[in-house]
N, C-alpha and C positions, 0 to 999 in steps of 0.2 A: 495368256489371253485374258481379256477383261471378262467380268461376270456376264453370263448369258441371261437374257431376259426374254419375255414373251414377244417383245417387239423386234427381236433378232430374226430376220428373214433368212439370212445366209450365215452359216457357221463353218469355218474351216479350222480344224484342230490338228496341229502337228502333221501337216500333209507333206509328203515327199514324193518326188518322181525321179527315178534313176533309169535312164535309157541304156539298154544293152542286154545281151543274153544272160549275163550273170548278175542281174539286178538284185535278186534276193540275197545272194552272197555279199554283194557290195553293201546292201542296206544293213545287214547284220554286222559287217565289219565297221561301218560308220557308228553303229550303236555301241559295239563292244570296244572299239579301239579309237574312236573319234577321228577317223580318217578325213582329210580335207578333200576338196573337189579334185585338185591335181593328183593326189595320192590314189583316189578311187579310179581315176582314168588310167594311171600308170599300172596299178596292180590288177584291176579287173577289166580294163577296156570299156568301162561304163562312164556315162556322162550324167552328172547330177544336174537335173533340170531345175527343180525347186527343192528347197530344203527347209524343213521345220516351219512351214507357212501356217500361221494362225491369225485369224481375224474374224470379226462379226460385222454384218451390215444390217442396219436397222431399217424398219419399214419406211419407205419414202425417201431414203437417203441416196445421195449420189456419192459413191465411194470410188475415188480415183486411184488407180494403180499406175505408178509412174516409174520409168526406168529406161536406161539406154538399151540398144539392141543387144540381145543375148542375156538380158538381166533375168529372164524367166517370166515376165509379166503375161505374155500371150499363152505360154504353157500353163500358167496358173489359172487363167480365166477359162480355159478349155476343160479344166477339171470340174468346174461347177456344174456343167450339164453332161459330164462324163464322155465328152468327145475324146478325152484322154483318161485312162485308168491310172489312179495313183499307185505307187509302190507301197505306200504306207500312209495311215492317217484316217481322219474322219471328216465327212462332208455332209452337212445337213442343209436342206432348203425347204422353206415353207413347212417346217415341222416334220419333214420326212428324211430318213436316212437315204441319201442318194445312192450310196454304194450297195444298199440292200435291194434296190429296185430291180425287178426282172425286166426283160426286154420290152414287154408290152407296157409296163408301168413307166419305164423310162421314155418310151416314145410318146406316151400320153402326156407326161410332164413337159417334154420338149415342145409338143404341139399346143398345149393348153396354157402352160404357166410361164414359159420362157420365150422371150424374143431375143434374137441375136443379130447384131449389125456389125459387119466386117468392113475393113478398109476397102476391099474390092468386093463390090456388091454382088457380083455374079447374077445380074438380072438375066432373065430368060429372053434372048434377043428376038425370038419369033413371037413373043407375047406383047400385047399392048401394056401401057402403064397400068391401066385398070386391072388387067388380068395378072400382071406381076404382083400387084398389091394384094389381090384376092387369092393368090395361089395357096397360102397356108390354110385358108378356109376351104378351098377345093380339096386339099389333102384330107381335111376333116369330114368331107362329104356334105358340106353345106350347099344348098341350092343356089343357082346362079343369081336369083333375085336378092338373096341375102348377101352374096359375095359382092355384088355391084353396089348395094346400099352401103356396106361397110367400107368398101374401097373408096367410094365417093367421100364419105365422112373423113377418112384418114388422109386423103389427098387434100381436102380442104384444110385440115390441121397443118399440113406442111406447105400450104400456099401453092399447090399444083393443080387447082381446079382449072379446067380448060385444056389440060394435057392428057386427059384420060385415054384418048385413042392414038396417042403418039407411041412410037417404038423407042426403046432405050437409045438406039443409035442417033435419034433426033434430038437428044437432050444433052445439055452440058454436064460436066462432071459433078458440079454441085447439085444439079437437078436430079441426076441419077442417085446421088447419095440420099436426097430427100425421098425418092421413091423407096429406097431401101429402108429408111426409117419408117415410112408409112406402112410398108410390108410387115415390119416387126411389130407395129402397133395394131395391125389388123386383127390379130388373134386375141387382142386385149390381154396380154400377158401381165402377170404380177411382177415379173422380174425382167429387166433388160440387161443383156450382156453386150457391151459395145467395145470392139477391139480396134482402136485407132481409126474410128470412122471418118474423121475429117483430115487426117494427116496428109493426104495426097492433094489437098485443095489449095488454091491460092489464098493468101492471108485474109483478104477482104471477105471472100466467100466463106472461108472457114469461120471467121468471126460472126458472120450473119447466121450460119448454121448453129454455132454455139449458143447464140442468143435465142434462136428458135427452139433448140433443144431444152434450154433451161426454162423457157416459158412453158413448153409442153410438160416438162417434168413437174413443175409446180402445179399445173392444172390437173394432170392425171395422177399425180402422186405415185409414180412408179419407183420401185426400188431398183437402183442401177449400179452396176459395176462397170466403170469406164476406164479403158486402158489407153494410155498415152505415153509418148516419150517426151512431151513438151510440158515443162513445169509451169509455164505461164498458163497453158490450157487447164492443167490440173488445179491450179490455184483459183482460176476464174470460175470453174464450174463445180468443184468438189466441195461437199460438206466436210469430208475428211480425205486424207491422202495417205497412201502407203507407198513408200519409196523402196524399190528393189535393187539389189546389186548381186550379181553372181548367184541368182536363184534364192537369195535370202532377203526377207523383209527387214530393212535396217531401221525404219522408223514409221510409225503411224501417228497421225495427228491432224488437227485442223490446219488450214492454211496459215493461220497465225502462229500455231505451234511450230510448224515446219520452218517458217521464216525466222522466228525470233529465238527458237530453242533447237537448232539443228543437233541431231544426236551424235554426229561424228564429222570428221573432216570431209568425207564424201558428200554428205548432205550440205554441209557448209559451202562447199564449192558450187553446188547447184544453185543455192539461194543468194549467192553473193551479189549478183546483179539485179535482184528482184526489188522493185520499189515497195516499201513498207507502208506507204501512205494510205492505201485502202485495205490493208491487212492487219494493222495493229490498232487496237481499240482502247478507249479510255480506261476500262476496267483493268487493263494489263499494265498501264504505266502510272496510274494515279497513286498518290500517297493517301492512306486511310485518314479520314478527316479527324479521327480521334487522336492521331499521332502528329497531325500537321501543326506546325508552330508558325503562326502568321508573322510576317515582317512588321517592323515598327510602322504604325499608322495604317496597317492593312485591315480592311473590313470585308469579310466574306459575304456580308449581307448585300454588298454592292456587286458581287461577282455574277457573271452570267452562269446559267445552269443548263447542263446538257445530260442526256441519257448515258448510261454506262457503256452502251454499244456504239457510241459516236467514234468514227474512225479518225486517224491522225490528220487526214486531209482537211476534214471539217474543223478539227481542233485548231489547226494552224490558221485557218480562215478567221476563226473567232478571236484567237490570240492577237491577231493584227489589229483588232478593233478596240482593244481594251488594255488598260494597264493592270487590271486585277487578275488574280488567278481564276481558273475556271473550276467551278464546283460540279462534281459528278453525282448524279442521282441514280438510285436503283429503280426497278420496275414499278415500285409503289410511290415514287417521287420523293423518297427520303435522301437527304444529303449523306453520301457515303465516302467521298473522296475529293481530292484536290489535284489539279494539274496546273503547275506554274511553268514559267519559261524553262527552268532547269529540267524538270521531268519531261517536258515536251521535247527538248533536244535529245535527251537520252532515248526517248521513244523513236525519234527519227533515226538515230544511230542503231536501233535494234536492242538497246539495253533496257533493263528494267529499273523502275524507280526504287 
């Protein structure tokens, strides 16, 4: 696991979950004998849900956990607020040891600090939209005036003003999902846990909600763990992505890292069809200017200049307008690298200069 800092809101360290009556025996056998998942099932009748999961999530980060069905991603996220108790490991959130909390402390953390959004929202059918959104505040004992004020604010955030007195059955699936998001925001949590919240929606509505969520996240600066089985979704919204397989995290990285440097064949298969044009940036493919050897008659003084975080798509647009290489600049405007036609093509193919 990477070095922990004060900005790390969530910390998982070597977390395991083994389901079954002989889970402790199985855990000890894994440590002592290095048993595999099939071997644990055969010998102890236990299922390894997640194995050796370690990561940190920084304040304000959207951390996506991506994997196919059965990969352990939903099991993992339910450990963060102890809906599932781990067999082994350490979990910290907002500076507190989650596993050391007593029942009252855990309820308080869930009510005050954590918002959770599921794929199936389980809205209360007999309550209006306003009352559904305000329900977490009612549980906390807030007066109706405060609940209605906060509900209205949150409904405005998700563009549902005017639907306050409707019932869930009167709303579309996408609108119900927005009610669920508003409900999660109503208690003003520091952490959002989102378990495939948009996966059951039509593609267009899904994309609209992704955009709305990203805008809200940027505005409210919430720390988010976002579970998805869709790599396109993970790449689109995640600051970093963890890819899981058979209960194990096989790679953690930025979208650019995942696409350009897959850790193994499993990840490589996932990213094979992903366009790199918006995910690979100038600083990744450029040749350092100190090592660049200009071609005969080439004058970098005439080259266009762009920031180091310019993506491939924009670099291609620029390259079509000039015969000169493109000079890359750092945040201070200093020339630090060069991208020519050759390095640009390598970038498009996913290779490095």
